[in-house]
C-alpha positions in Angstrom: -0.1 -0.1 -0.1 1.4 3.2 -0.7 2.6 5.5 2.0 0.4 8.6 2.2 2.9 11.2 3.2 5.0 10.3 0.2 4.9 12.9 -2.2 2.9 12.8 -5.6 4.6 12.9 -8.4 3.7 13.7 -12.0 4.0 11.3 -15.1 7.0 11.9 -16.7 5.5 11.1 -20.1 4.2 14.1 -22.3 0.8 13.2 -24.3 0.5 16.3 -26.6 4.0 16.5 -28.0 4.7 18.9 -30.9 4.6 15.8 -33.7 0.9 14.5 -31.8 0.0 18.6 -32.9 1.4 18.6 -36.2 -0.3 15.2 -36.6 -4.0 16.3 -35.9 -3.4 19.8 -38.0 -2.3 17.6 -41.0 -4.8 15.7 -40.4 -7.3 18.8 -41.0 -5.4 19.9 -43.5 -5.7 16.8 -46.2 -9.9 16.5 -44.8 -10.4 20.1 -46.3 -8.2 19.2 -49.3 -10.1 16.4 -49.9 -13.6 18.1 -49.9 -12.3 20.7 -51.5 -10.9 19.2 -54.9 -13.6 16.4 -54.4 -16.3 17.8 -53.1 -17.1 14.5 -51.0 -17.5 15.6 -46.8 -16.9 11.5 -45.9 -13.5 12.4 -44.7 -14.5 15.7 -43.4 -17.2 13.7 -41.3 -14.3 10.9 -40.4 -11.7 13.5 -39.1 -14.4 15.5 -37.1 -16.1 12.4 -35.2 -13.0 11.2 -34.6 -11.5 14.3 -33.4 -15.0 14.5 -31.3 -14.8 11.3 -29.6 -11.0 11.6 -28.9 -12.5 15.1 -27.0 -14.8 13.3 -25.1 -12.6 10.3 -24.3 -10.1 12.7 -22.8 -12.7 14.7 -20.6 -14.5 11.7 -19.2 -10.9 10.4 -18.1 -9.3 14.1 -16.8 -12.2 13.8 -14.6 -12.4 10.4 -13.6 -8.3 10.6 -12.8 -9.2 14.0 -11.2 -11.6 12.5 -8.6 -9.2 11.7 -5.0 -9.8 8.2 -3.6 -9.2 6.3 -0.4 -7.5 3.3 -1.2 
């Protein structure tokens, strides 16, 4: 059982790296270009849906992990 007197440390892994942000921006740019030249909105809907689901998942995980627990 962890000692409650020990200081809590932040995780060393960063989840929002510059490469990750660049990949997300690039996905939106590609979707916009495809929509511009083909008029097919399926790619835009797929990227938008994925981004929306990702934001909801992050928000729920943030709320879940920020609740203090007595173990």
